[in-house]
C-alpha positions as CSV (number, residue, x, y, z in Angstrom):
1,M,58.3,122.2,89.7
2,G,60.5,119.5,88.5
3,K,62.6,122.4,87.0
4,V,62.6,124.3,90.2
5,L,63.7,121.0,92.3
6,E,66.5,120.2,89.9
7,A,67.7,123.9,89.5
8,L,67.5,124.1,93.6
9,K,69.5,120.7,93.7
10,R,71.8,122.0,91.3
11,A,72.4,125.2,94.0
12,E,73.0,122.9,96.7
13,Q,75.7,120.8,95.0
14,E,77.5,123.9,93.8
15,R,77.4,125.3,96.9
16,I,78.8,121.9,99.0
17,R,81.3,121.8,95.9
18,D,82.7,125.4,97.0
19,A,82.8,125.0,100.9
20,L,85.2,122.2,100.4
21,A,87.4,124.2,97.8
22,S,87.2,126.9,100.7
23,L,88.7,124.5,103.3
24,P,92.5,124.9,104.1
25,P,94.6,121.9,103.2
26,A,95.0,118.7,105.5
27,P,97.8,118.7,108.0
28,P,100.1,115.8,107.7
29,E,99.0,112.5,109.4
30,S,100.2,112.3,112.7
31,R,101.4,109.2,114.5
32,P,98.2,106.7,115.2
33,L,97.1,105.5,118.6
34,I,97.8,102.0,117.0
35,D,101.6,101.7,116.7
36,E,100.9,98.9,114.5
37,P,103.7,97.9,111.4
38,P,103.1,97.2,108.3
39,P,101.8,93.8,107.2
40,L,104.8,91.7,105.7
41,S,102.3,89.5,103.3
42,D,102.5,92.1,100.5
43,R,106.4,92.8,101.1
44,P,108.4,90.2,99.2
45,D,112.1,91.7,100.2
46,V,111.3,90.0,104.1
47,P,114.0,87.7,104.6
48,E,113.7,84.1,105.6
49,A,114.0,83.7,108.9
50,T,117.8,82.5,110.1
51,P,116.6,79.1,112.2
52,I,118.2,79.1,115.6
53,P,119.2,76.1,117.3
54,G,116.6,74.2,119.7
55,M,113.9,76.8,119.5
56,A,110.9,75.2,118.3
57,E,109.2,75.6,114.7
58,A,105.8,75.8,117.2
59,L,107.0,79.3,116.9
60,V,105.2,80.0,113.5
61,A,105.2,84.1,114.3
62,Y,109.3,83.6,113.7
63,Y,110.3,81.2,111.1
64,E,106.8,82.0,109.0
65,K,106.6,85.7,109.0
66,T,104.7,86.1,106.5
67,S,102.2,83.1,106.7
68,L,98.7,83.4,107.2
69,V,98.7,82.2,110.9
70,S,101.4,85.1,111.6
71,E,99.3,87.8,110.1
72,Q,96.2,86.1,112.2
73,Y,98.5,86.6,115.5
74,R,99.6,90.1,114.2
75,S,95.5,90.9,114.1
76,L,95.3,89.8,117.6
77,R,98.1,92.3,118.4
78,T,95.9,95.2,116.8
79,R,93.4,93.8,119.1
80,L,95.5,94.2,122.0
81,L,96.9,97.7,121.0
82,S,93.4,99.2,120.0
83,M,92.1,98.1,123.3
84,N,95.0,100.3,125.0
85,P,94.9,103.3,122.8
86,G,96.8,105.1,126.2
87,G,99.7,102.9,125.5
88,E,100.0,101.9,129.2
89,R,101.8,98.7,130.1
90,Q,100.0,95.8,130.8
91,V,100.1,92.2,132.0
92,I,98.3,89.7,130.4
93,A,97.6,86.4,131.4
94,I,96.8,83.5,128.6
95,T,95.4,80.7,130.3
96,S,92.8,78.2,128.9
97,A,90.1,75.8,130.5
98,I,92.0,72.3,130.0
99,P,95.4,70.9,129.5
100,R,97.0,70.6,126.2
101,E,94.9,73.0,124.2
102,G,98.0,75.5,122.9
103,K,97.9,78.1,125.0
104,S,102.2,77.7,125.7
105,V,102.6,77.9,121.9
106,T,100.0,80.9,121.6
107,T,101.8,82.8,124.8
108,L,105.6,82.5,122.5
109,N,103.6,83.5,119.6
110,V,102.1,86.1,121.0
111,G,105.2,87.1,122.8
112,C,107.4,87.1,119.6
113,I,104.9,89.4,117.2
114,M,104.2,92.0,120.3
115,A,108.2,92.0,120.4
116,E,108.3,92.9,116.3
117,I,107.5,96.3,117.6
118,R,110.9,98.1,117.8
119,H,110.0,100.0,120.8
120,H,108.7,97.3,122.7
121,R,110.2,95.2,125.6
122,V,107.8,92.3,126.0
123,L,108.3,89.5,128.9
124,M,106.7,86.5,128.8
125,V,106.6,84.5,132.3
126,D,105.9,80.5,132.1
127,G,103.3,81.0,135.9
128,D,102.5,77.0,135.0
129,F,104.7,75.1,137.6
130,R,102.8,71.6,137.1
131,R,103.5,71.6,133.4
132,S,106.2,73.9,132.6
133,T,106.8,74.4,128.9
134,L,108.0,78.0,127.6
135,H,111.6,76.6,128.2
136,K,111.4,73.8,126.0
137,L,109.9,76.1,123.3
138,L,112.9,78.5,123.5
139,N,115.8,75.9,124.5
140,L,116.6,77.9,127.8
141,P,117.5,76.3,131.3
142,S,114.0,76.1,133.1
143,K,115.2,77.4,136.6
144,P,115.9,79.2,138.8
145,G,112.6,81.1,137.9
146,L,109.2,82.4,139.3
147,A,109.3,80.1,141.5
148,E,112.7,80.5,143.1
149,V,111.8,84.8,143.3
150,L,108.8,84.3,145.3
151,A,109.9,81.9,147.6
152,G,113.1,84.0,148.4
153,E,115.6,81.8,146.8
154,A,116.5,83.9,144.1
155,R,116.3,87.5,142.5
156,Y,114.0,89.1,140.1
157,E,117.1,90.3,138.3
158,D,118.7,86.8,138.0
159,V,116.0,84.4,136.9
160,I,115.1,87.1,133.5
161,Q,117.0,85.7,130.8
162,A,117.2,87.1,127.3
163,T,115.9,85.1,124.5
164,P,117.2,84.7,120.8
165,L,114.7,87.4,119.6
166,P,115.0,91.1,120.1
167,N,113.1,92.9,122.9
168,L,111.4,89.5,124.1
169,F,113.0,87.9,127.5
170,F,111.6,85.2,129.6
171,I,111.2,84.3,133.5
172,P,110.8,80.5,133.6
173,A,108.7,78.5,136.0
174,G,111.2,77.3,138.3
175,S,110.5,74.5,140.6
176,T,108.5,75.1,143.8
177,K,110.2,72.0,145.5
178,G,107.2,70.4,146.7
179,R,105.6,73.9,148.0
180,S,101.9,75.0,147.4
181,A,101.9,77.2,144.6
182,A,98.4,78.5,145.8
183,E,100.3,79.5,148.9
184,L,103.6,81.2,146.8
185,L,100.9,82.9,144.4
186,S,99.2,84.0,147.1
187,S,102.0,86.4,149.3
188,T,102.2,90.1,148.7
189,E,105.8,89.7,147.2
190,T,103.9,88.1,144.2
191,R,101.9,91.5,143.9
192,R,105.3,93.6,144.4
193,L,106.8,91.4,141.5
194,F,104.1,91.7,139.3
195,R,103.9,95.6,139.7
196,R,107.6,95.7,138.7
197,M,106.7,93.3,135.9
198,Q,104.5,96.3,134.5
199,E,106.4,99.0,135.2
200,E,109.7,97.5,133.4
201,Y,107.8,96.0,130.0
202,H,105.2,97.4,128.3
203,Y,103.6,94.5,127.6
204,T,104.1,91.1,129.8
205,F,102.3,88.0,128.7
206,V,101.7,85.2,131.5
207,D,101.3,81.6,130.6
208,T,99.3,79.9,133.5
209,P,97.7,76.4,134.0
210,P,94.2,75.7,132.8
211,A,91.1,77.8,135.6
212,T,89.1,74.6,135.8
213,T,92.2,72.4,137.0
214,V,93.1,74.5,139.5
215,T,93.0,77.9,141.3
216,D,96.0,79.6,140.0
217,A,94.7,81.3,136.9
218,G,92.5,83.1,139.1
219,I,95.1,83.9,141.3
220,I,97.3,85.1,139.0
221,G,94.8,86.9,136.8
222,Q,93.6,89.1,139.6
223,M,97.2,90.9,139.4
224,C,96.9,91.3,135.5
225,S,94.9,93.8,133.3
226,G,93.3,90.8,131.4
227,V,92.8,87.5,130.9
228,I,92.7,86.1,127.5
229,V,91.0,82.3,127.0
230,I,92.5,79.8,125.0
231,V,89.8,77.5,123.2
232,R,90.3,74.6,120.4
233,L,88.2,74.1,118.2
234,N,87.3,69.7,118.3
235,Y,88.7,69.2,121.6
236,T,87.3,71.8,124.0
237,H,83.8,71.1,125.4
238,E,81.6,74.1,125.4
239,S,80.1,73.6,128.5
240,T,83.8,73.2,129.9
241,A,84.6,76.9,128.4
242,R,82.0,78.4,130.0
243,T,82.9,76.7,133.4
244,A,86.6,78.2,133.0
245,V,85.1,82.0,132.2
246,R,82.7,81.3,134.9
247,L,85.4,80.5,137.7
248,L,87.3,83.3,136.1
249,Q,84.5,85.6,137.1
250,A,83.9,84.6,140.4
251,N,87.3,85.4,141.2
252,N,86.6,88.7,139.6
253,V,89.1,88.2,136.8
254,P,88.3,90.8,133.8
255,I,88.6,88.8,130.6
256,L,90.0,90.4,127.7
257,G,88.6,87.8,125.2
258,G,88.5,84.6,123.8
259,L,90.7,82.7,121.1
260,V,89.7,80.0,119.0
261,I,92.3,78.0,117.6
262,G,92.4,75.0,115.3
263,R,90.8,74.0,112.2
264,D,86.6,73.4,111.9
265,R,87.5,71.3,108.6
266,P,89.6,68.4,107.9
267,H,90.9,69.7,104.6
268,G,92.1,73.3,105.4
269,G,90.5,76.4,105.8
270,Y,90.6,78.5,109.1
271,G,87.5,77.9,111.3
272,Y,86.2,80.9,113.5
273,G,84.2,79.0,117.1
274,Y,82.1,80.6,119.3
275,G,84.7,82.5,121.3
276,Y,84.3,86.0,123.9
277,G,85.9,88.7,121.4
278,Y,88.8,86.9,119.0
279,G,89.1,84.3,116.4
280,Y,91.9,82.9,114.6
281,G,93.5,79.8,113.5
282,Y,96.2,77.1,113.1
283,Y,96.9,75.0,110.0
284,R,99.3,73.3,112.3
285,P,96.9,69.6,113.0
286,Y,96.8,69.0,117.1
287,H,99.7,66.0,116.9
288,Y,102.4,68.8,116.0
289,Y,102.5,70.1,120.0
290,N,102.4,66.5,121.2
291,D,105.9,66.4,121.5
292,Y,106.1,69.2,123.6
293,Y,104.0,67.7,126.2
294,H,104.4,64.2,126.5
295,D,106.9,63.9,129.5
296,A,104.7,66.9,131.9
297,K,103.3,65.3,134.5
298,D,99.3,65.4,135.3
299,P,98.1,68.7,137.2
300,E,97.9,68.4,140.8
């Protein structure tokens, strides 16, 4: 009986081998749905970034293209692209639970990484009227901006600024001049503006105030394809992060995921903490970013 089973097994293996040999050659590989450039970390020919006067060193995606941090940003880009296989144009809000968690620096780096894809036009919008920061990181004028457009004091075309980086554009927050940010954001003009940004750019990233401090993130998030929540290790309490998520859910804001940033060990390493979809790490200590926030007023 054993010899019979062995003979049958050999016959089955030969049948499978013959069937595979008769298959036609595979067609050339088609263009993948995820239009992702090859990683840079294994390429010795990547030139060093040319210093740009005034642009913050916190833009590691530009200054340190082959670093582990930049590769982690590219991992996030791959995830965002894989969640959008049809290549639909998207507006994505980036928020946090409390101030100074790194959402503005994250917005800047994610915008830079997404703009590496040559055919992508990427727009960054500073939607944090109380702690506008992106213009400082980019060394660009702070106004006129989004607030002036919503108030009817400036045209949309006039507030879009080109950045030193190809394919990457910027709208500053501008000045509300004492007007209510929630009132400006709740107007019908705001929805038309967000639709226009979505039509004209492949990806738009909106830096919003923390979700637990004011209602702006909930209002902006309703006009976006989704929101990403920033959580900083050893800084954000888990209960506060959960409160931020509940507030966004109460406003029917789709949450794409959570980014956990920071270090979970004092001597190096890249920590992955609790989150809602993503995780990546910075190697820079928290105080590295303090210079960009020290003169900001407390949120209302």
